[in-house]
PDB file of the backbone (N, CA, C, O) and the ligand in Angstrom, with CONECT records:
HET     ZN  A 101       1
ATOM      1  N   UNK A   1      25.861   3.322  30.446  1.00  0.00           N
ATOM      2  CA  UNK A   1      24.884   2.261  30.704  1.00  0.00           C
ATOM      3  C   UNK A   1      25.534   0.887  30.491  1.00  0.00           C
ATOM      4  O   UNK A   1      26.652   0.777  29.988  1.00  0.00           O
ATOM      5  N   UNK A   2      24.809  -0.133  30.882  1.00  0.00           N
ATOM      6  CA  UNK A   2      25.350  -1.487  30.784  1.00  0.00           C
ATOM      7  C   UNK A   2      24.471  -2.344  29.876  1.00  0.00           C
ATOM      8  O   UNK A   2      23.247  -2.210  29.846  1.00  0.00           O
ATOM      9  N   UNK A   3      25.130  -3.212  29.153  1.00  0.00           N
ATOM     10  CA  UNK A   3      24.403  -4.117  28.264  1.00  0.00           C
ATOM     11  C   UNK A   3      23.507  -5.032  29.094  1.00  0.00           C
ATOM     12  O   UNK A   3      23.944  -5.600  30.095  1.00  0.00           O
ATOM     13  N   UNK A   4      22.239  -5.170  28.668  1.00  0.00           N
ATOM     14  CA  UNK A   4      21.326  -6.008  29.446  1.00  0.00           C
ATOM     15  C   UNK A   4      21.495  -7.489  29.110  1.00  0.00           C
ATOM     16  O   UNK A   4      20.876  -8.353  29.731  1.00  0.00           O
ATOM     17  N   UNK A   5      22.338  -7.767  28.122  1.00  0.00           N
ATOM     18  CA  UNK A   5      22.571  -9.170  27.769  1.00  0.00           C
ATOM     19  C   UNK A   5      23.811  -9.722  28.466  1.00  0.00           C
ATOM     20  O   UNK A   5      23.783 -10.806  29.048  1.00  0.00           O
ATOM     21  N   UNK A   6      24.920  -8.941  28.395  1.00  0.00           N
ATOM     22  CA  UNK A   6      26.155  -9.480  28.957  1.00  0.00           C
ATOM     23  C   UNK A   6      26.697  -8.637  30.107  1.00  0.00           C
ATOM     24  O   UNK A   6      27.654  -9.048  30.763  1.00  0.00           O
ATOM     25  N   UNK A   7      26.094  -7.440  30.374  1.00  0.00           N
ATOM     26  CA  UNK A   7      26.495  -6.629  31.499  1.00  0.00           C
ATOM     27  C   UNK A   7      27.716  -5.754  31.276  1.00  0.00           C
ATOM     28  O   UNK A   7      28.158  -5.063  32.194  1.00  0.00           O
ATOM     29  N   UNK A   8      28.270  -5.775  30.066  1.00  0.00           N
ATOM     30  CA  UNK A   8      29.447  -4.967  29.776  1.00  0.00           C
ATOM     31  C   UNK A   8      29.054  -3.492  29.704  1.00  0.00           C
ATOM     32  O   UNK A   8      27.975  -3.162  29.213  1.00  0.00           O
ATOM     33  N   UNK A   9      29.926  -2.604  30.193  1.00  0.00           N
ATOM     34  CA  UNK A   9      29.647  -1.175  30.128  1.00  0.00           C
ATOM     35  C   UNK A   9      29.826  -0.689  28.696  1.00  0.00           C
ATOM     36  O   UNK A   9      30.840  -0.966  28.054  1.00  0.00           O
ATOM     37  N   UNK A  10      28.811   0.049  28.199  1.00  0.00           N
ATOM     38  CA  UNK A  10      28.866   0.530  26.816  1.00  0.00           C
ATOM     39  C   UNK A  10      28.444   1.991  26.772  1.00  0.00           C
ATOM     40  O   UNK A  10      27.823   2.497  27.708  1.00  0.00           O
ATOM     41  N   UNK A  11      28.789   2.670  25.665  1.00  0.00           N
ATOM     42  CA  UNK A  11      28.412   4.067  25.498  1.00  0.00           C
ATOM     43  C   UNK A  11      26.894   4.179  25.384  1.00  0.00           C
ATOM     44  O   UNK A  11      26.238   3.287  24.847  1.00  0.00           O
ATOM     45  N   UNK A  12      26.331   5.299  25.904  1.00  0.00           N
ATOM     46  CA  UNK A  12      24.883   5.502  25.868  1.00  0.00           C
ATOM     47  C   UNK A  12      24.332   5.519  24.442  1.00  0.00           C
ATOM     48  O   UNK A  12      23.191   5.122  24.206  1.00  0.00           O
ATOM     49  N   UNK A  13      25.148   5.980  23.498  1.00  0.00           N
ATOM     50  CA  UNK A  13      24.654   6.098  22.121  1.00  0.00           C
ATOM     51  C   UNK A  13      24.951   4.857  21.286  1.00  0.00           C
ATOM     52  O   UNK A  13      24.633   4.815  20.098  1.00  0.00           O
ATOM     53  N   UNK A  14      25.561   3.844  21.909  1.00  0.00           N
ATOM     54  CA  UNK A  14      25.904   2.640  21.159  1.00  0.00           C
ATOM     55  C   UNK A  14      24.647   1.973  20.610  1.00  0.00           C
ATOM     56  O   UNK A  14      23.610   1.934  21.272  1.00  0.00           O
ATOM     57  N   UNK A  15      24.754   1.452  19.397  1.00  0.00           N
ATOM     58  CA  UNK A  15      23.613   0.787  18.764  1.00  0.00           C
ATOM     59  C   UNK A  15      23.691  -0.715  19.011  1.00  0.00           C
ATOM     60  O   UNK A  15      22.675  -1.381  19.203  1.00  0.00           O
ATOM     61  N   UNK A  16      24.920  -1.235  19.002  1.00  0.00           N
ATOM     62  CA  UNK A  16      25.108  -2.649  19.338  1.00  0.00           C
ATOM     63  C   UNK A  16      26.160  -2.748  20.431  1.00  0.00           C
ATOM     64  O   UNK A  16      27.049  -1.902  20.524  1.00  0.00           O
ATOM     65  N   UNK A  17      26.060  -3.771  21.250  1.00  0.00           N
ATOM     66  CA  UNK A  17      27.015  -3.985  22.328  1.00  0.00           C
ATOM     67  C   UNK A  17      28.357  -4.420  21.745  1.00  0.00           C
ATOM     68  O   UNK A  17      28.418  -5.284  20.870  1.00  0.00           O
ATOM     69  N   UNK A  18      29.429  -3.808  22.246  1.00  0.00           N
ATOM     70  CA  UNK A  18      30.750  -4.179  21.756  1.00  0.00           C
ATOM     71  C   UNK A  18      31.208  -5.503  22.366  1.00  0.00           C
ATOM     72  O   UNK A  18      32.166  -6.114  21.893  1.00  0.00           O
ATOM     73  N   UNK A  19      30.515  -5.941  23.420  1.00  0.00           N
ATOM     74  CA  UNK A  19      30.881  -7.191  24.073  1.00  0.00           C
ATOM     75  C   UNK A  19      30.240  -8.404  23.436  1.00  0.00           C
ATOM     76  O   UNK A  19      30.916  -9.392  23.151  1.00  0.00           O
ATOM     77  N   UNK A  20      28.918  -8.332  23.207  1.00  0.00           N
ATOM     78  CA  UNK A  20      28.208  -9.512  22.725  1.00  0.00           C
ATOM     79  C   UNK A  20      27.532  -9.301  21.382  1.00  0.00           C
ATOM     80  O   UNK A  20      27.035 -10.258  20.789  1.00  0.00           O
ATOM     81  N   UNK A  21      27.502  -8.041  20.878  1.00  0.00           N
ATOM     82  CA  UNK A  21      26.935  -7.788  19.561  1.00  0.00           C
ATOM     83  C   UNK A  21      25.423  -7.680  19.527  1.00  0.00           C
ATOM     84  O   UNK A  21      24.835  -7.569  18.451  1.00  0.00           O
ATOM     85  N   UNK A  22      24.779  -7.712  20.698  1.00  0.00           N
ATOM     86  CA  UNK A  22      23.315  -7.598  20.733  1.00  0.00           C
ATOM     87  C   UNK A  22      22.908  -6.140  20.484  1.00  0.00           C
ATOM     88  O   UNK A  22      23.612  -5.226  20.910  1.00  0.00           O
ATOM     89  N   UNK A  23      21.770  -5.912  19.793  1.00  0.00           N
ATOM     90  CA  UNK A  23      21.290  -4.540  19.614  1.00  0.00           C
ATOM     91  C   UNK A  23      20.919  -3.914  20.948  1.00  0.00           C
ATOM     92  O   UNK A  23      20.341  -4.575  21.810  1.00  0.00           O
ATOM     93  N   UNK A  24      21.251  -2.642  21.119  1.00  0.00           N
ATOM     94  CA  UNK A  24      21.003  -1.941  22.380  1.00  0.00           C
ATOM     95  C   UNK A  24      19.750  -1.100  22.262  1.00  0.00           C
ATOM     96  O   UNK A  24      19.543  -0.432  21.249  1.00  0.00           O
ATOM     97  N   UNK A  25      18.920  -1.124  23.275  1.00  0.00           N
ATOM     98  CA  UNK A  25      17.735  -0.281  23.292  1.00  0.00           C
ATOM     99  C   UNK A  25      18.013   0.929  24.164  1.00  0.00           C
ATOM    100  O   UNK A  25      18.726   0.839  25.163  1.00  0.00           O
ATOM    101  N   UNK A  26      17.441   2.066  23.774  1.00  0.00           N
ATOM    102  CA  UNK A  26      17.680   3.280  24.554  1.00  0.00           C
ATOM    103  C   UNK A  26      16.766   3.326  25.776  1.00  0.00           C
ATOM    104  O   UNK A  26      16.039   2.372  26.055  1.00  0.00           O
ATOM    105  N   UNK A  27      16.809   4.454  26.507  1.00  0.00           N
ATOM    106  CA  UNK A  27      16.129   4.551  27.801  1.00  0.00           C
ATOM    107  C   UNK A  27      14.627   4.312  27.706  1.00  0.00           C
ATOM    108  O   UNK A  27      14.036   3.759  28.633  1.00  0.00           O
ATOM    109  N   UNK A  28      13.998   4.716  26.606  1.00  0.00           N
ATOM    110  CA  UNK A  28      12.547   4.548  26.468  1.00  0.00           C
ATOM    111  C   UNK A  28      12.179   3.113  26.104  1.00  0.00           C
ATOM    112  O   UNK A  28      11.003   2.777  25.965  1.00  0.00           O
ATOM    113  N   UNK A  29      13.193   2.281  25.954  1.00  0.00           N
ATOM    114  CA  UNK A  29      12.930   0.896  25.608  1.00  0.00           C
ATOM    115  C   UNK A  29      12.614   0.713  24.141  1.00  0.00           C
ATOM    116  O   UNK A  29      12.204  -0.366  23.712  1.00  0.00           O
ATOM    117  N   UNK A  30      12.807   1.782  23.364  1.00  0.00           N
ATOM    118  CA  UNK A  30      12.544   1.708  21.933  1.00  0.00           C
ATOM    119  C   UNK A  30      13.879   1.502  21.223  1.00  0.00           C
ATOM    120  O   UNK A  30      14.845   2.213  21.497  1.00  0.00           O
ATOM    121  N   UNK A  31      13.933   0.546  20.324  1.00  0.00           N
ATOM    122  CA  UNK A  31      15.183   0.267  19.635  1.00  0.00           C
ATOM    123  C   UNK A  31      15.630   1.470  18.824  1.00  0.00           C
ATOM    124  O   UNK A  31      14.821   2.094  18.137  1.00  0.00           O
ATOM    125  N   UNK A  32      16.914   1.802  18.900  1.00  0.00           N
ATOM    126  CA  UNK A  32      17.462   2.913  18.134  1.00  0.00           C
ATOM    127  C   UNK A  32      17.352   2.621  16.640  1.00  0.00           C
ATOM    128  O   UNK A  32      17.184   3.527  15.824  1.00  0.00           O
ATOM    129  N   UNK A  33      17.449   1.336  16.301  1.00  0.00           N
ATOM    130  CA  UNK A  33      17.368   0.946  14.896  1.00  0.00           C
ATOM    131  C   UNK A  33      15.927   1.004  14.392  1.00  0.00           C
ATOM    132  O   UNK A  33      15.684   0.893  13.190  1.00  0.00           O
ATOM    133  N   UNK A  34      14.962   1.180  15.315  1.00  0.00           N
ATOM    134  CA  UNK A  34      13.558   1.145  14.946  1.00  0.00           C
ATOM    135  C   UNK A  34      13.023   2.449  14.412  1.00  0.00           C
ATOM    136  O   UNK A  34      12.055   2.985  14.950  1.00  0.00           O
ATOM    137  N   UNK A  35      13.622   2.965  13.378  1.00  0.00           N
ATOM    138  CA  UNK A  35      13.118   4.179  12.755  1.00  0.00           C
ATOM    139  C   UNK A  35      12.810   3.890  11.298  1.00  0.00           C
ATOM    140  O   UNK A  35      13.512   3.108  10.658  1.00  0.00           O
ATOM    141  N   UNK A  36      11.757   4.520  10.764  1.00  0.00           N
ATOM    142  CA  UNK A  36      11.452   4.270   9.350  1.00  0.00           C
ATOM    143  C   UNK A  36      12.551   4.823   8.453  1.00  0.00           C
ATOM    144  O   UNK A  36      13.306   5.712   8.849  1.00  0.00           O
ATOM    145  N   UNK A  37      12.628   4.288   7.248  1.00  0.00           N
ATOM    146  CA  UNK A  37      13.585   4.819   6.286  1.00  0.00           C
ATOM    147  C   UNK A  37      13.185   6.249   5.945  1.00  0.00           C
ATOM    148  O   UNK A  37      11.998   6.569   5.889  1.00  0.00           O
ATOM    149  N   UNK A  38      14.177   7.106   5.716  1.00  0.00           N
ATOM    150  CA  UNK A  38      13.882   8.477   5.312  1.00  0.00           C
ATOM    151  C   UNK A  38      13.292   8.471   3.910  1.00  0.00           C
ATOM    152  O   UNK A  38      13.415   7.484   3.185  1.00  0.00           O
ATOM    153  N   UNK A  39      12.659   9.561   3.532  1.00  0.00           N
ATOM    154  CA  UNK A  39      12.029   9.670   2.210  1.00  0.00           C
ATOM    155  C   UNK A  39      13.056   9.430   1.105  1.00  0.00           C
ATOM    156  O   UNK A  39      12.773   8.747   0.121  1.00  0.00           O
ATOM    157  N   UNK A  40      14.267  10.006   1.280  1.00  0.00           N
ATOM    158  CA  UNK A  40      15.333   9.832   0.290  1.00  0.00           C
ATOM    159  C   UNK A  40      15.671   8.361   0.092  1.00  0.00           C
ATOM    160  O   UNK A  40      15.770   7.879  -1.036  1.00  0.00           O
ATOM    161  N   UNK A  41      15.848   7.654   1.210  1.00  0.00           N
ATOM    162  CA  UNK A  41      16.193   6.233   1.149  1.00  0.00           C
ATOM    163  C   UNK A  41      15.058   5.456   0.497  1.00  0.00           C
ATOM    164  O   UNK A  41      15.288   4.585  -0.343  1.00  0.00           O
ATOM    165  N   UNK A  42      13.827   5.781   0.894  1.00  0.00           N
ATOM    166  CA  UNK A  42      12.646   5.087   0.386  1.00  0.00           C
ATOM    167  C   UNK A  42      12.536   5.270  -1.139  1.00  0.00           C
ATOM    168  O   UNK A  42      12.297   4.307  -1.869  1.00  0.00           O
ATOM    169  N   UNK A  43      12.713   6.506  -1.606  1.00  0.00           N
ATOM    170  CA  UNK A  43      12.646   6.788  -3.050  1.00  0.00           C
ATOM    171  C   UNK A  43      13.742   6.005  -3.775  1.00  0.00           C
ATOM    172  O   UNK A  43      13.504   5.419  -4.831  1.00  0.00           O
ATOM    173  N   UNK A  44      14.944   6.003  -3.195  1.00  0.00           N
ATOM    174  CA  UNK A  44      16.058   5.257  -3.786  1.00  0.00           C
ATOM    175  C   UNK A  44      15.760   3.780  -3.890  1.00  0.00           C
ATOM    176  O   UNK A  44      16.053   3.149  -4.906  1.00  0.00           O
ATOM    177  N   UNK A  45      15.174   3.223  -2.833  1.00  0.00           N
ATOM    178  CA  UNK A  45      14.853   1.790  -2.810  1.00  0.00           C
ATOM    179  C   UNK A  45      13.761   1.460  -3.835  1.00  0.00           C
ATOM    180  O   UNK A  45      13.832   0.436  -4.515  1.00  0.00           O
ATOM    181  N   UNK A  46      12.753   2.332  -3.943  1.00  0.00           N
ATOM    182  CA  UNK A  46      11.668   2.094  -4.908  1.00  0.00           C
ATOM    183  C   UNK A  46      12.222   2.126  -6.332  1.00  0.00           C
ATOM    184  O   UNK A  46      11.903   1.258  -7.145  1.00  0.00           O
ATOM    185  N   UNK A  47      13.054   3.131  -6.631  1.00  0.00           N
ATOM    186  CA  UNK A  47      13.635   3.246  -7.969  1.00  0.00           C
ATOM    187  C   UNK A  47      14.515   2.030  -8.259  1.00  0.00           C
ATOM    188  O   UNK A  47      14.458   1.470  -9.353  1.00  0.00           O
ATOM    189  N   UNK A  48      15.332   1.621  -7.280  1.00  0.00           N
ATOM    190  CA  UNK A  48      16.200   0.454  -7.449  1.00  0.00           C
ATOM    191  C   UNK A  48      15.365  -0.795  -7.719  1.00  0.00           C
ATOM    192  O   UNK A  48      15.732  -1.633  -8.542  1.00  0.00           O
ATOM    193  N   UNK A  49      14.220  -0.910  -7.005  1.00  0.00           N
ATOM    194  CA  UNK A  49      13.347  -2.076  -7.150  1.00  0.00           C
ATOM    195  C   UNK A  49      12.739  -2.143  -8.546  1.00  0.00           C
ATOM    196  O   UNK A  49      12.524  -3.230  -9.082  1.00  0.00           O
ATOM    197  N   UNK A  50      12.459  -0.974  -9.138  1.00  0.00           N
ATOM    198  CA  UNK A  50      11.872  -0.945 -10.478  1.00  0.00           C
ATOM    199  C   UNK A  50      12.823  -1.559 -11.495  1.00  0.00           C
ATOM    200  O   UNK A  50      12.383  -2.153 -12.480  1.00  0.00           O
ATOM    201  N   UNK A  51      14.132  -1.418 -11.261  1.00  0.00           N
ATOM    202  CA  UNK A  51      15.125  -1.950 -12.196  1.00  0.00           C
ATOM    203  C   UNK A  51      15.622  -3.322 -11.781  1.00  0.00           C
ATOM    204  O   UNK A  51      15.864  -4.186 -12.624  1.00  0.00           O
ATOM    205  N   UNK A  52      15.774  -3.518 -10.477  1.00  0.00           N
ATOM    206  CA  UNK A  52      16.262  -4.796  -9.941  1.00  0.00           C
ATOM    207  C   UNK A  52      15.307  -5.259  -8.840  1.00  0.00           C
ATOM    208  O   UNK A  52      15.545  -4.994  -7.662  1.00  0.00           O
ATOM    209  N   UNK A  53      14.211  -5.960  -9.221  1.00  0.00           N
ATOM    210  CA  UNK A  53      13.181  -6.355  -8.243  1.00  0.00           C
ATOM    211  C   UNK A  53      13.703  -7.068  -6.998  1.00  0.00           C
ATOM    212  O   UNK A  53      13.153  -6.845  -5.920  1.00  0.00           O
ATOM    213  N   UNK A  54      14.746  -7.926  -7.085  1.00  0.00           N
ATOM    214  CA  UNK A  54      15.214  -8.599  -5.852  1.00  0.00           C
ATOM    215  C   UNK A  54      15.622  -7.628  -4.752  1.00  0.00           C
ATOM    216  O   UNK A  54      15.522  -7.957  -3.570  1.00  0.00           O
ATOM    217  N   UNK A  55      16.082  -6.432  -5.127  1.00  0.00           N
ATOM    218  CA  UNK A  55      16.452  -5.434  -4.109  1.00  0.00           C
ATOM    219  C   UNK A  55      15.222  -5.093  -3.269  1.00  0.00           C
ATOM    220  O   UNK A  55      15.302  -5.012  -2.043  1.00  0.00           O
ATOM    221  N   UNK A  56      14.089  -4.895  -3.937  1.00  0.00           N
ATOM    222  CA  UNK A  56      12.858  -4.576  -3.225  1.00  0.00           C
ATOM    223  C   UNK A  56      12.410  -5.717  -2.332  1.00  0.00           C
ATOM    224  O   UNK A  56      11.910  -5.494  -1.229  1.00  0.00           O
ATOM    225  N   UNK A  57      12.592  -6.958  -2.815  1.00  0.00           N
ATOM    226  CA  UNK A  57      12.185  -8.117  -2.017  1.00  0.00           C
ATOM    227  C   UNK A  57      13.050  -8.237  -0.772  1.00  0.00           C
ATOM    228  O   UNK A  57      12.539  -8.482   0.321  1.00  0.00           O
ATOM    229  N   UNK A  58      14.374  -8.063  -0.934  1.00  0.00           N
ATOM    230  CA  UNK A  58      15.292  -8.191   0.206  1.00  0.00           C
ATOM    231  C   UNK A  58      15.023  -7.094   1.236  1.00  0.00           C
ATOM    232  O   UNK A  58      14.858  -7.375   2.424  1.00  0.00           O
ATOM    233  N   UNK A  59      14.978  -5.830   0.767  1.00  0.00           N
ATOM    234  CA  UNK A  59      14.751  -4.720   1.706  1.00  0.00           C
ATOM    235  C   UNK A  59      13.319  -4.742   2.240  1.00  0.00           C
ATOM    236  O   UNK A  59      13.074  -4.352   3.382  1.00  0.00           O
ATOM    237  N   UNK A  60      12.372  -5.198   1.413  1.00  0.00           N
ATOM    238  CA  UNK A  60      10.987  -5.290   1.846  1.00  0.00           C
ATOM    239  C   UNK A  60      10.830  -6.245   3.012  1.00  0.00           C
ATOM    240  O   UNK A  60      10.154  -5.937   3.994  1.00  0.00           O
ATOM    241  N   UNK A  61      11.460  -7.411   2.898  1.00  0.00           N
ATOM    242  CA  UNK A  61      11.363  -8.413   3.976  1.00  0.00           C
ATOM    243  C   UNK A  61      12.098  -7.906   5.213  1.00  0.00           C
ATOM    244  O   UNK A  61      11.644  -8.111   6.338  1.00  0.00           O
ATOM    245  N   UNK A  62      13.249  -7.232   4.996  1.00  0.00           N
ATOM    246  CA  UNK A  62      13.969  -6.615   6.123  1.00  0.00           C
ATOM    247  C   UNK A  62      13.062  -5.618   6.842  1.00  0.00           C
ATOM    248  O   UNK A  62      13.015  -5.574   8.072  1.00  0.00           O
ATOM    249  N   UNK A  63      12.334  -4.807   6.041  1.00  0.00           N
ATOM    250  CA  UNK A  63      11.432  -3.810   6.605  1.00  0.00           C
ATOM    251  C   UNK A  63      10.285  -4.444   7.370  1.00  0.00           C
ATOM    252  O   UNK A  63       9.891  -3.962   8.432  1.00  0.00           O
ATOM    253  N   UNK A  64       9.747  -5.544   6.816  1.00  0.00           N
ATOM    254  CA  UNK A  64       8.609  -6.219   7.455  1.00  0.00           C
ATOM    255  C   UNK A  64       8.991  -6.765   8.829  1.00  0.00           C
ATOM    256  O   UNK A  64       8.146  -6.889   9.716  1.00  0.00           O
ATOM    257  N   UNK A  65      10.274  -7.091   8.994  1.00  0.00           N
ATOM    258  CA  UNK A  65      10.726  -7.648  10.271  1.00  0.00           C
ATOM    259  C   UNK A  65      10.990  -6.562  11.303  1.00  0.00           C
ATOM    260  O   UNK A  65      11.211  -6.859  12.477  1.00  0.00           O
ATOM    261  N   UNK A  66      10.967  -5.290  10.865  1.00  0.00           N
ATOM    262  CA  UNK A  66      11.227  -4.168  11.767  1.00  0.00           C
ATOM    263  C   UNK A  66       9.936  -3.381  11.978  1.00  0.00           C
ATOM    264  O   UNK A  66       9.340  -2.885  11.022  1.00  0.00           O
ATOM    265  N   UNK A  67       9.512  -3.269  13.225  1.00  0.00           N
ATOM    266  CA  UNK A  67       8.228  -2.631  13.553  1.00  0.00           C
ATOM    267  C   UNK A  67       8.070  -1.260  12.896  1.00  0.00           C
ATOM    268  O   UNK A  67       7.011  -0.950  12.350  1.00  0.00           O
ATOM    269  N   UNK A  68       9.118  -0.441  12.946  1.00  0.00           N
ATOM    270  CA  UNK A  68       9.028   0.926  12.438  1.00  0.00           C
ATOM    271  C   UNK A  68       9.016   0.989  10.910  1.00  0.00           C
ATOM    272  O   UNK A  68       8.571   1.981  10.332  1.00  0.00           O
ATOM    273  N   UNK A  69       9.504  -0.070  10.256  1.00  0.00           N
ATOM    274  CA  UNK A  69       9.601  -0.049   8.792  1.00  0.00           C
ATOM    275  C   UNK A  69       8.567  -0.958   8.141  1.00  0.00           C
ATOM    276  O   UNK A  69       8.642  -1.233   6.943  1.00  0.00           O
ATOM    277  N   UNK A  70       7.591  -1.429   8.938  1.00  0.00           N
ATOM    278  CA  UNK A  70       6.646  -2.442   8.451  1.00  0.00           C
ATOM    279  C   UNK A  70       5.894  -1.989   7.201  1.00  0.00           C
ATOM    280  O   UNK A  70       5.806  -2.730   6.222  1.00  0.00           O
ATOM    281  N   UNK A  71       5.347  -0.757   7.239  1.00  0.00           N
ATOM    282  CA  UNK A  71       4.554  -0.258   6.112  1.00  0.00           C
ATOM    283  C   UNK A  71       5.444  -0.095   4.886  1.00  0.00           C
ATOM    284  O   UNK A  71       5.074  -0.483   3.778  1.00  0.00           O
ATOM    285  N   UNK A  72       6.624   0.486   5.104  1.00  0.00           N
ATOM    286  CA  UNK A  72       7.558   0.681   3.994  1.00  0.00           C
ATOM    287  C   UNK A  72       7.995  -0.655   3.426  1.00  0.00           C
ATOM    288  O   UNK A  72       8.131  -0.812   2.213  1.00  0.00           O
ATOM    289  N   UNK A  73       8.215  -1.620   4.316  1.00  0.00           N
ATOM    290  CA  UNK A  73       8.605  -2.960   3.885  1.00  0.00           C
ATOM    291  C   UNK A  73       7.523  -3.595   3.023  1.00  0.00           C
ATOM    292  O   UNK A  73       7.811  -4.239   2.014  1.00  0.00           O
ATOM    293  N   UNK A  74       6.256  -3.401   3.442  1.00  0.00           N
ATOM    294  CA  UNK A  74       5.136  -3.960   2.685  1.00  0.00           C
ATOM    295  C   UNK A  74       5.064  -3.333   1.295  1.00  0.00           C
ATOM    296  O   UNK A  74       4.799  -4.021   0.309  1.00  0.00           O
ATOM    297  N   UNK A  75       5.299  -2.031   1.226  1.00  0.00           N
ATOM    298  CA  UNK A  75       5.270  -1.330  -0.070  1.00  0.00           C
ATOM    299  C   UNK A  75       6.367  -1.877  -0.978  1.00  0.00           C
ATOM    300  O   UNK A  75       6.120  -2.193  -2.142  1.00  0.00           O
ATOM    301  N   UNK A  76       7.594  -1.989  -0.429  1.00  0.00           N
ATOM    302  CA  UNK A  76       8.723  -2.470  -1.231  1.00  0.00           C
ATOM    303  C   UNK A  76       8.510  -3.916  -1.687  1.00  0.00           C
ATOM    304  O   UNK A  76       8.811  -4.270  -2.827  1.00  0.00           O
ATOM    305  N   UNK A  77       7.985  -4.747  -0.776  1.00  0.00           N
ATOM    306  CA  UNK A  77       7.740  -6.146  -1.125  1.00  0.00           C
ATOM    307  C   UNK A  77       6.722  -6.231  -2.261  1.00  0.00           C
ATOM    308  O   UNK A  77       6.887  -7.006  -3.202  1.00  0.00           O
ATOM    309  N   UNK A  78       5.655  -5.413  -2.156  1.00  0.00           N
ATOM    310  CA  UNK A  78       4.608  -5.403  -3.185  1.00  0.00           C
ATOM    311  C   UNK A  78       5.196  -4.999  -4.544  1.00  0.00           C
ATOM    312  O   UNK A  78       4.959  -5.655  -5.557  1.00  0.00           O
ATOM    313  N   UNK A  79       5.964  -3.909  -4.540  1.00  0.00           N
ATOM    314  CA  UNK A  79       6.576  -3.447  -5.789  1.00  0.00           C
ATOM    315  C   UNK A  79       7.542  -4.505  -6.321  1.00  0.00           C
ATOM    316  O   UNK A  79       7.578  -4.781  -7.520  1.00  0.00           O
ATOM    317  N   UNK A  80       8.326  -5.093  -5.412  1.00  0.00           N
ATOM    318  CA  UNK A  80       9.299  -6.122  -5.800  1.00  0.00           C
ATOM    319  C   UNK A  80       8.631  -7.326  -6.445  1.00  0.00           C
ATOM    320  O   UNK A  80       9.095  -7.825  -7.470  1.00  0.00           O
ATOM    321  N   UNK A  81       7.532  -7.793  -5.841  1.00  0.00           N
ATOM    322  CA  UNK A  81       6.803  -8.950  -6.387  1.00  0.00           C
ATOM    323  C   UNK A  81       6.202  -8.584  -7.734  1.00  0.00           C
ATOM    324  O   UNK A  81       6.302  -9.344  -8.697  1.00  0.00           O
ATOM    325  N   UNK A  82       5.573  -7.403  -7.794  1.00  0.00           N
ATOM    326  CA  UNK A  82       4.935  -6.959  -9.032  1.00  0.00           C
ATOM    327  C   UNK A  82       5.954  -6.854 -10.166  1.00  0.00           C
ATOM    328  O   UNK A  82       5.707  -7.332 -11.274  1.00  0.00           O
ATOM    329  N   UNK A  83       7.113  -6.220  -9.885  1.00  0.00           N
ATOM    330  CA  UNK A  83       8.134  -6.043 -10.914  1.00  0.00           C
ATOM    331  C   UNK A  83       8.750  -7.379 -11.319  1.00  0.00           C
ATOM    332  O   UNK A  83       9.106  -7.579 -12.480  1.00  0.00           O
ATOM    333  N   UNK A  84       8.873  -8.297 -10.351  1.00  0.00           N
ATOM    334  CA  UNK A  84       9.402  -9.634 -10.668  1.00  0.00           C
ATOM    335  C   UNK A  84       8.487 -10.329 -11.661  1.00  0.00           C
ATOM    336  O   UNK A  84       8.956 -10.908 -12.642  1.00  0.00           O
ATOM    337  N   UNK A  85       7.174 -10.273 -11.410  1.00  0.00           N
ATOM    338  CA  UNK A  85       6.195 -10.899 -12.302  1.00  0.00           C
ATOM    339  C   UNK A  85       6.223 -10.236 -13.673  1.00  0.00           C
ATOM    340  O   UNK A  85       6.177 -10.902 -14.708  1.00  0.00           O
ATOM    341  N   UNK A  86       6.300  -8.895 -13.655  1.00  0.00           N
ATOM    342  CA  UNK A  86       6.309  -8.138 -14.912  1.00  0.00           C
ATOM    343  C   UNK A  86       7.546  -8.497 -15.734  1.00  0.00           C
ATOM    344  O   UNK A  86       7.443  -8.747 -16.935  1.00  0.00           O
ATOM    345  N   UNK A  87       8.720  -8.524 -15.087  1.00  0.00           N
ATOM    346  CA  UNK A  87       9.966  -8.852 -15.794  1.00  0.00           C
ATOM    347  C   UNK A  87       9.937 -10.290 -16.303  1.00  0.00           C
ATOM    348  O   UNK A  87      10.397 -10.567 -17.411  1.00  0.00           O
ATOM    349  N   UNK A  88       9.395 -11.209 -15.493  1.00  0.00           N
ATOM    350  CA  UNK A  88       9.280 -12.610 -15.910  1.00  0.00           C
ATOM    351  C   UNK A  88       8.413 -12.710 -17.155  1.00  0.00           C
ATOM    352  O   UNK A  88       8.742 -13.429 -18.099  1.00  0.00           O
ATOM    353  N   UNK A  89       7.294 -11.978 -17.148  1.00  0.00           N
ATOM    354  CA  UNK A  89       6.382 -11.981 -18.289  1.00  0.00           C
ATOM    355  C   UNK A  89       7.072 -11.430 -19.526  1.00  0.00           C
ATOM    356  O   UNK A  89       6.897 -11.959 -20.624  1.00  0.00           O
ATOM    357  N   UNK A  90       7.859 -10.364 -19.355  1.00  0.00           N
ATOM    358  CA  UNK A  90       8.571  -9.757 -20.491  1.00  0.00           C
ATOM    359  C   UNK A  90       9.607 -10.742 -21.034  1.00  0.00           C
ATOM    360  O   UNK A  90       9.721 -10.944 -22.243  1.00  0.00           O
ATOM    361  N   UNK A  91      10.366 -11.355 -20.104  1.00  0.00           N
ATOM    362  CA  UNK A  91      11.427 -12.282 -20.503  1.00  0.00           C
ATOM    363  C   UNK A  91      10.825 -13.500 -21.241  1.00  0.00           C
ATOM    364  O   UNK A  91      11.388 -13.982 -22.224  1.00  0.00           O
ATOM    365  N   UNK A  92       9.698 -13.972 -20.755  1.00  0.00           N
ATOM    366  CA  UNK A  92       9.052 -15.141 -21.376  1.00  0.00           C
ATOM    367  C   UNK A  92       8.270 -14.733 -22.629  1.00  0.00           C
ATOM    368  O   UNK A  92       7.756 -15.585 -23.353  1.00  0.00           O
ATOM    369  N   UNK A  93       8.188 -13.422 -22.874  1.00  0.00           N
ATOM    370  CA  UNK A  93       7.523 -12.943 -24.072  1.00  0.00           C
ATOM    371  C   UNK A  93       6.010 -13.069 -24.021  1.00  0.00           C
ATOM    372  O   UNK A  93       5.374 -13.275 -25.055  1.00  0.00           O
ATOM    373  N   UNK A  94       5.425 -12.951 -22.839  1.00  0.00           N
ATOM    374  CA  UNK A  94       3.964 -13.066 -22.737  1.00  0.00           C
ATOM    375  C   UNK A  94       3.297 -11.733 -23.056  1.00  0.00           C
ATOM    376  O   UNK A  94       2.071 -11.633 -23.022  1.00  0.00           O
TER     377      UNK A  94
HETATM  378 ZN    ZN A 101      26.503  -7.217  25.593  1.00  0.00          ZN2+
END
């Protein structure tokens, strides 16, 4: 197939164009990158967020920007914000 941005020939399974770096969509017009995180990844991210809230905020916002990961992103963002507030309260001794 050919890149719809720059017209360079690329492999059918390519995720990004090797010519211009744009993300490639497959035949159904659905982005290959548009898949939700697997349960394993999600559990890992939630656990990481409990200890390091910024991880949840970063991945949460990344998820919110991706249609397929929107719900997961919202969950991570919520946990990230909650843990940030909780840690701030602990640090400030409230
Ligand atoms: Zn291209």
